[in-house]
Residue frames as a rotation matrix with the C-alpha (Angstrom) as fourth column:
UNK 1
0.886 0.461 -0.040 -12.30
-0.236 0.376 -0.896 -15.86
-0.398 0.804 0.442 27.49
UNK 2
0.125 -0.930 -0.346 -8.55
-0.974 -0.182 0.137 -16.19
-0.191 0.320 -0.928 27.03
UNK 3
0.580 0.030 0.814 -8.36
0.054 0.996 -0.076 -19.42
-0.813 0.088 0.576 25.06
UNK 4
-0.564 -0.825 -0.030 -6.05
-0.096 0.029 0.995 -20.53
-0.820 0.564 -0.095 22.30
UNK 5
-0.959 0.284 0.011 -8.87
0.084 0.246 0.966 -21.72
0.272 0.927 -0.260 20.05
UNK 6
-0.422 0.907 0.009 -12.49
-0.544 -0.245 -0.803 -20.83
-0.726 -0.343 0.596 19.69
UNK 7
-0.991 0.014 0.131 -14.39
0.102 0.707 0.700 -23.51
-0.083 0.707 -0.702 17.98
UNK 8
-0.243 0.965 0.094 -18.03
0.767 0.133 0.627 -23.01
0.593 0.224 -0.773 18.93
UNK 9
-0.220 0.271 0.937 -20.07
-0.282 -0.937 0.204 -20.19
0.934 -0.219 0.283 20.40
UNK 10
0.778 0.554 -0.297 -20.90
0.080 0.381 0.921 -22.42
0.624 -0.740 0.251 23.37
UNK 11
-0.042 -0.842 -0.538 -17.42
0.916 0.183 -0.358 -21.84
0.399 -0.508 0.763 24.70
UNK 12
-0.700 -0.194 0.687 -18.44
0.075 -0.977 -0.200 -18.15
0.710 -0.088 0.699 25.34
UNK 13
-0.468 0.544 -0.697 -20.13
0.817 -0.035 -0.576 -16.87
-0.338 -0.839 -0.428 28.43
UNK 14
0.641 0.734 0.225 -22.59
0.765 -0.634 -0.112 -14.01
0.060 0.244 -0.968 28.35
UNK 15
0.667 -0.407 -0.624 -19.85
0.044 -0.814 0.579 -11.75
-0.744 -0.414 -0.525 29.63
UNK 16
-0.435 -0.810 0.393 -17.51
0.430 0.196 0.881 -12.88
-0.791 0.552 0.263 26.84
UNK 17
-0.101 0.489 0.867 -20.16
0.992 -0.022 0.128 -12.05
0.081 0.872 -0.482 24.21
UNK 18
0.867 0.455 -0.205 -20.80
0.483 -0.869 0.111 -8.73
-0.128 -0.196 -0.972 25.75
UNK 19
0.201 -0.873 -0.444 -17.05
0.044 -0.445 0.895 -7.96
-0.979 -0.200 -0.051 25.75
UNK 20
-0.541 -0.388 0.746 -16.86
0.721 0.243 0.649 -8.83
-0.433 0.889 0.148 22.05
UNK 21
0.336 0.779 0.529 -19.86
0.907 -0.419 0.040 -6.61
0.252 0.466 -0.848 21.25
UNK 22
0.779 -0.129 -0.613 -18.27
0.252 -0.831 0.495 -3.77
-0.574 -0.540 -0.615 23.29
UNK 23
-0.232 -0.973 -0.019 -15.07
0.241 -0.077 0.967 -4.09
-0.942 0.219 0.252 21.36
UNK 24
-0.327 0.202 0.923 -16.92
0.942 0.147 0.302 -4.22
-0.075 0.968 -0.239 18.03
UNK 25
0.778 0.626 -0.045 -18.63
0.628 -0.777 0.047 -0.91
-0.006 -0.064 -0.998 19.01
UNK 26
0.463 -0.666 -0.585 -15.29
0.074 -0.629 0.774 0.64
-0.883 -0.402 -0.242 19.84
UNK 27
-0.582 -0.694 0.424 -13.69
0.492 0.114 0.863 -0.42
-0.647 0.711 0.275 16.52
UNK 28
0.023 0.684 0.729 -16.77
0.990 -0.115 0.077 0.84
0.137 0.721 -0.680 14.61
UNK 29
0.819 0.292 -0.494 -16.49
0.453 -0.858 0.243 4.21
-0.353 -0.423 -0.834 16.46
UNK 30
0.540 -0.750 -0.383 -12.80
-0.704 -0.651 0.282 4.73
-0.461 0.117 -0.880 15.62
UNK 31
0.981 -0.117 0.152 -11.49
0.178 0.848 -0.498 2.28
-0.071 0.516 0.854 12.99
UNK 32
0.548 -0.816 0.183 -8.21
-0.251 -0.369 -0.895 4.18
0.798 0.445 -0.407 12.57
UNK 33
0.205 -0.402 0.893 -7.29
-0.978 -0.127 0.168 3.44
0.046 -0.907 -0.419 16.24
UNK 34
0.452 0.020 0.892 -7.38
-0.337 0.929 0.150 -0.31
-0.826 -0.369 0.427 15.50
UNK 35
0.911 -0.197 -0.363 -5.73
-0.330 0.181 -0.926 -0.36
0.248 0.963 0.100 12.08
UNK 36
0.176 -0.908 -0.379 -2.63
-0.289 0.320 -0.902 -2.55
0.941 0.268 -0.206 12.06
UNK 37
0.373 -0.002 0.928 -3.25
-0.926 -0.065 0.372 -3.50
0.060 -0.998 -0.026 15.70
UNK 38
0.642 -0.124 0.757 -2.44
-0.147 0.949 0.280 -7.12
-0.753 -0.291 0.590 14.81
UNK 39
0.631 -0.475 -0.613 0.31
-0.743 -0.143 -0.654 -6.59
0.223 0.868 -0.443 12.35
UNK 40
-0.407 -0.905 -0.125 2.51
-0.861 0.425 -0.278 -9.57
0.305 -0.005 -0.952 11.86
UNK 41
-0.402 0.352 0.845 -0.10
-0.446 0.731 -0.517 -12.07
-0.799 -0.585 -0.137 13.14
UNK 42
-0.888 0.121 -0.443 -1.59
-0.344 0.466 0.815 -14.82
0.305 0.877 -0.372 11.07
UNK 43
-0.251 0.898 0.361 -5.28
-0.726 0.072 -0.684 -15.66
-0.640 -0.434 0.634 10.92
UNK 44
-0.999 -0.003 0.039 -6.59
0.023 0.767 0.641 -18.88
-0.031 0.642 -0.766 9.55
UNK 45
-0.269 0.958 -0.100 -10.17
-0.863 -0.286 -0.415 -18.72
-0.426 -0.026 0.904 8.17
UNK 46
-0.988 0.001 0.157 -11.82
0.051 0.946 0.320 -22.12
-0.148 0.324 -0.934 7.73
UNK 47
-0.232 0.953 -0.197 -15.08
-0.901 -0.287 -0.327 -22.28
-0.368 0.102 0.924 5.92
UNK 48
-0.674 0.000 0.739 -16.85
0.013 1.000 0.011 -25.57
-0.739 0.017 -0.674 5.45
UNK 49
0.402 0.737 0.543 -19.34
0.716 0.117 -0.689 -24.32
-0.572 0.665 -0.481 2.81
UNK 50
-0.525 -0.579 0.624 -18.38
0.847 -0.425 0.319 -22.27
0.080 0.696 0.714 -0.28
UNK 51
0.684 0.699 -0.208 -19.20
0.708 -0.705 -0.044 -18.62
-0.177 -0.117 -0.977 0.26
UNK 52
-0.178 -0.761 0.624 -17.05
0.820 -0.465 -0.333 -16.08
0.544 0.453 0.707 -1.63
UNK 53
0.250 0.313 0.916 -18.84
-0.014 -0.945 0.327 -13.18
0.968 -0.094 -0.232 -0.07
UNK 54
0.993 0.119 0.003 -18.36
-0.014 0.086 0.996 -14.40
0.118 -0.989 0.087 3.50
UNK 55
0.478 -0.877 -0.046 -14.74
0.866 0.462 0.192 -15.43
-0.147 -0.132 0.980 2.91
UNK 56
-0.129 -0.494 0.860 -13.86
0.685 -0.671 -0.283 -12.09
0.717 0.553 0.425 1.31
UNK 57
0.594 0.376 0.711 -15.51
-0.208 -0.782 0.588 -10.06
0.777 -0.497 -0.386 4.06
UNK 58
0.953 -0.283 -0.109 -13.53
0.201 0.319 0.926 -11.95
-0.227 -0.904 0.361 6.76
UNK 59
0.222 -0.923 0.314 -10.37
0.975 0.205 -0.088 -11.67
0.017 0.326 0.945 4.78
UNK 60
-0.013 -0.219 0.976 -10.65
0.346 -0.916 -0.201 -7.93
0.938 0.335 0.088 4.27
UNK 61
0.864 0.344 0.366 -11.44
-0.196 -0.440 0.876 -7.43
0.463 -0.829 -0.313 7.98
UNK 62
0.736 -0.663 -0.137 -8.38
0.580 0.514 0.631 -9.39
-0.348 -0.545 0.763 8.96
UNK 63
-0.072 -0.781 0.620 -6.24
0.934 -0.271 -0.232 -7.32
0.350 0.562 0.749 6.54
UNK 64
0.393 0.285 0.875 -7.61
0.086 -0.958 0.273 -4.10
0.916 -0.032 -0.401 7.95
UNK 65
0.969 -0.060 0.239 -6.32
-0.241 -0.027 0.970 -5.19
-0.051 -0.998 -0.040 11.33
UNK 66
0.240 -0.961 -0.140 -2.83
-0.970 -0.244 0.013 -5.82
-0.046 0.133 -0.990 9.82
UNK 67
0.195 -0.187 0.963 -3.03
-0.293 0.926 0.239 -9.65
-0.936 -0.329 0.125 9.72
UNK 68
-0.533 -0.384 -0.754 -1.70
-0.843 0.171 0.509 -11.79
-0.066 0.907 -0.415 6.88
């Protein structure tokens, strides 16, 4: 799955999706182990429809991983 940009889910294979779900389970089981894992990185969140709840949840998740 190593790509610079992920635009659509069709770019992902079944193995890619399973790897993402496995990682999500690992993070959920031990969030402290993943805190600040991506410190210093920048994440761009692009939403095409206004949704404060969605935007805020993605933003807070990125901040918990140490991103700006």
